C-alpha positions in Angstrom: 129.5 52.8 121.0 132.5 52.8 118.7 131.7 49.3 117.1 128.2 50.6 116.2 130.4 53.5 114.8 130.4 51.6 111.0 126.6 51.4 111.1 125.9 54.7 111.6 128.0 55.7 108.7 126.9 53.2 106.4 123.2 54.7 107.5 124.6 58.4 107.5 125.5 57.9 103.6 123.0 56.6 102.3 120.7 59.2 104.2 122.3 61.8 102.3 121.0 59.9 99.3 117.9 59.9 100.0 118.5 63.8 99.9 119.3 63.9 96.6 115.9 64.9 95.3 115.8 68.3 97.5 118.8 69.8 95.3 117.0 68.4 92.0 114.1 70.1 92.5 115.8 73.0 93.9 117.7 73.4 90.7 114.5 72.5 88.4 112.9 75.4 90.1 115.0 77.8 88.6 115.1 76.6 85.2 117.8 73.8 84.5 116.8 70.8 83.0 117.8 66.9 83.8 120.9 67.0 81.9 121.7 69.9 82.8 122.0 69.2 86.7 123.2 66.1 86.1 126.3 68.1 84.9 126.5 70.6 87.7 126.5 67.5 90.1 129.0 65.5 88.1 131.2 69.1 88.0 130.5 70.1 91.3 132.1 66.4 92.2 134.6 66.1 90.1 136.2 69.5 91.8 135.5 68.5 95.2 137.3 65.2 94.3 140.3 66.4 93.0 140.7 69.0 95.7 140.5 65.9 98.4 142.7 63.6 96.1 145.5 66.3 95.7 145.4 67.1 99.4 145.0 63.3 101.3 145.2 60.8 97.7 148.0 62.3 96.1 149.2 58.7 95.3 145.7 57.6 93.6 145.8 60.2 91.2 147.5 58.8 88.4 146.2 56.8 85.7 147.3 55.0 82.7 145.8 57.0 79.2 144.7 53.6 78.0 142.2 52.5 80.7 140.7 55.7 80.2 137.9 53.9 78.2 136.8 51.5 81.5 136.1 55.7 83.0 134.1 56.2 79.9 132.1 53.4 81.0 131.5 53.8 84.3 131.5 57.7 84.1 128.8 58.8 80.6 127.3 54.9 80.0 126.5 54.6 84.0 127.0 57.8 85.9 125.6 60.1 82.9 123.2 57.7 81.7 121.4 56.7 85.3 121.5 60.4 86.6 119.9 61.8 83.7 116.8 58.9 84.5 116.8 59.7 88.0 116.6 63.1 87.7 114.0 63.0 85.2 112.0 60.5 87.1 112.0 62.6 90.1 110.1 65.1 87.5 107.5 62.3 86.6 106.5 60.3 89.8 107.0 60.2 93.7 110.5 60.8 95.0 109.6 57.7 97.2 109.1 55.5 93.7 111.6 57.5 91.8 114.3 56.1 94.6 112.6 52.6 94.8 113.0 51.9 90.3 116.8 52.9 91.1 117.0 50.1 93.4 116.1 47.6 90.8 119.6 47.8 90.2 120.2 44.7 91.9 117.8 42.6 89.6 119.7 44.2 86.5 123.2 43.7 88.1 122.1 39.9 88.8 121.2 39.2 85.6 124.2 41.5 83.8 126.3 39.1 85.6 125.6 36.1 84.0 125.3 37.3 80.8 129.0 39.0 80.5 130.2 38.3 83.2 129.5 34.5 83.3 128.4 34.9 87.0 125.9 32.2 88.5 122.3 32.8 89.0 120.8 31.1 92.0 117.6 30.3 93.0 117.9 33.8 95.4 119.1 35.6 92.2 116.2 35.0 90.5 113.9 35.6 93.3 115.2 39.0 93.6 114.6 39.4 89.8 110.5 38.0 90.0 110.3 39.7 93.3 111.9 43.1 91.4 109.5 43.1 88.4 106.5 42.4 90.6 107.3 45.6 92.6 107.6 47.1 89.5 103.7 46.7 88.3 102.2 47.3 91.4 104.2 50.9 91.6 102.8 51.6 88.3 99.4 50.8 89.0 99.4 48.2 86.2 97.1 46.0 88.1 94.3 47.8 87.1 93.6 48.3 91.0 94.9 51.4 91.7 93.8 55.0 91.0 97.1 56.7 90.7 98.8 55.0 87.8 102.6 56.0 86.7 102.5 56.1 83.1 104.8 53.4 81.3 107.1 55.9 80.0 108.3 57.4 83.9 108.0 53.3 84.5 111.0 53.0 82.1 112.7 56.2 82.6 112.7 54.8 86.4 114.3 51.4 85.7 116.4 53.1 83.7 118.1 54.5 86.6 118.4 51.2 88.1 119.7 49.7 84.5 122.4 52.6 84.4 123.3 52.1 88.3 123.9 48.4 87.5 126.8 49.0 84.6 128.7 50.8 87.1 129.1 47.7 89.1 130.2 45.4 85.5 131.9 48.3 84.5 133.8 49.5 87.7 134.5 45.6 88.6 137.0 45.8 85.3 138.9 49.2 86.7 138.9 47.7 90.5 141.3 45.2 89.1 143.8 48.2 88.8 143.2 51.2 90.9 141.9 51.7 93.9 137.5 52.8 95.2 139.1 56.5 95.2 140.9 56.3 91.5 138.0 55.1 90.1 135.5 57.4 91.6 137.5 60.6 90.8 138.0 59.5 87.1 134.4 58.2 86.6 133.3 62.1 87.5 135.7 63.7 86.0 136.0 61.7 82.6 131.8 62.5 82.8 132.5 66.0 83.6 134.9 66.3 80.9 132.5 65.2 78.1 129.1 66.5 79.4 130.1 69.8 80.4 130.8 71.4 76.6 127.9 69.2 75.8 125.4 70.3 78.1 127.0 74.1 77.0 126.5 75.3 81.2 129.1 78.5 80.9 125.3 79.7 78.7 123.8 80.0 82.0 126.9 81.5 83.9 124.4 83.9 85.2 121.8 82.1 86.5 124.7 79.7 88.0 125.8 82.8 89.7 122.6 83.1 91.3 123.2 82.9 95.8 120.6 80.3 96.0 121.8 78.1 93.0 125.1 78.4 93.6 123.7 76.8 97.2 121.9 74.1 95.2 124.8 73.1 92.9 127.8 73.1 95.4 124.8 70.7 98.3 124.6 68.5 95.2 127.7 67.6 94.8 129.2 68.0 98.3 126.4 66.1 100.2 124.4 63.4 98.4 127.8 62.7 96.2 130.8 63.6 98.1 130.3 63.1 101.7 128.2 60.5 101.1 130.3 58.4 99.6 133.3 59.3 102.1 130.8 58.0 105.1 129.4 55.0 103.2 132.9 53.8 102.4 134.6 54.5 105.5 131.8 52.6 106.7 132.0 49.8 104.5 135.7 49.1 104.9 134.6 48.1 108.6 131.6 45.9 108.5 130.4 42.7 106.2 129.3 44.3 102.8 125.8 42.7 103.1 125.3 44.5 106.5 125.8 47.9 104.2 123.8 47.2 101.6 120.7 45.9 104.1 121.5 49.2 106.0 121.6 51.5 102.7 117.7 50.8 102.4 117.5 53.4 104.5 117.8 55.7 102.0 114.1 55.1 100.3 112.8 56.1 103.6 114.3 59.3 104.0 113.1 59.9 100.0 110.0 58.9 101.2 110.1 61.3 104.4 110.9 64.2 102.3 108.9 63.8 99.6 105.5 63.4 102.1 106.8 65.9 104.5 108.0 68.9 101.9 106.1 67.7 98.9 103.1 66.3 100.1 103.1 63.3 98.2 100.6 60.2 98.8 101.3 56.7 97.6 98.8 53.7 97.3 98.7 50.6 99.3 100.0 48.5 96.3 102.5 51.4 95.5 103.6 50.6 99.1 103.6 46.9 98.7 105.5 47.1 95.4 108.0 49.1 96.9 108.3 47.2 100.4 108.5 44.1 97.6 111.6 45.4 95.7 113.2 46.4 99.4 112.6 43.1 100.5 114.7 41.5 96.7 117.4 43.7 97.4 117.7 42.2 101.3 117.2 38.7 100.1 120.1 39.3 97.5 122.3 40.4 99.6 122.0 37.3 102.3 125.1 35.4 103.4 126.2 33.1 100.3 126.6 29.4 101.2 130.1 29.1 100.6 130.7 31.8 103.1 131.6 35.0 101.2 129.2 38.1 100.3 129.3 39.9 97.4 127.4 43.2 97.0 127.7 46.1 94.8 129.1 49.1 97.0 127.2 52.2 96.6 130.2 53.6 94.6 129.7 51.1 92.1 132.8 48.5 93.3 132.0 44.9 94.4 132.7 44.1 97.7 133.7 40.6 98.8 134.1 39.7 102.8 134.0 36.6 104.8 130.8 35.9 106.3 133.0 35.5 109.9 134.4 39.2 109.1 135.2 41.5 112.4 134.1 44.9 112.8 
């Protein structure tokens, strides 16, 4: 059983990410906008991570002020942007399609790494990009064969979540050369909160925020699909191959689909189901072991993890 515990933790972490829409739609029902919900999430996560850091990772809290621009990239250009796009997409389309479009980040990482990091663009990466693009066409219903279509605006917002999520891997790669995954995650949310909180002006909705149900949704959003999910996923990731973790993490859209069908009575066309499966297949393909024996994949925290293909559990 102990040998399977890392896989179980990875699956549990991914499953918790699949529950994000529950908290987002709950806060939306109280009149909060997508950007306000982003601010609520990063604020709750920043507070919880600071508490955890002070108790258990005090040695990893110190950073150099000159490195703040890196965390501006991970916190604002990635976390705030991709969360806003993702939360907005949840309001424009079925939850399952929103989370699938988030998974286009794999294709964006491949392209951006080729452009900015001069990484090779091999056949399987090109195949994954083509598969992802084709999947998006099917999801949007742009073939003309689907009666349920997704607007171009909604599709672009969904793809924006994938782009923003991919940017975390690009900025995170530089930050992780100097800091631990916990430090990068902590300051990503702290910087995002410092910048976003005064812009969104959440204090003007303090009365609504103090509502018991809102507090439950807000705390749940910051803890369950954010801090707890990250801890579970990272613990499992450290004890298994990163490619296996990436494949196991595809349980997230499955959980999101079940959530949408059971709680929100959402329906998908066969074309959209096919497009979703094509994108998931592309994610799996791009995370297959490389011929040189190294596995390289972006962790859910945005970090890039490398482990030998022969790594033991």
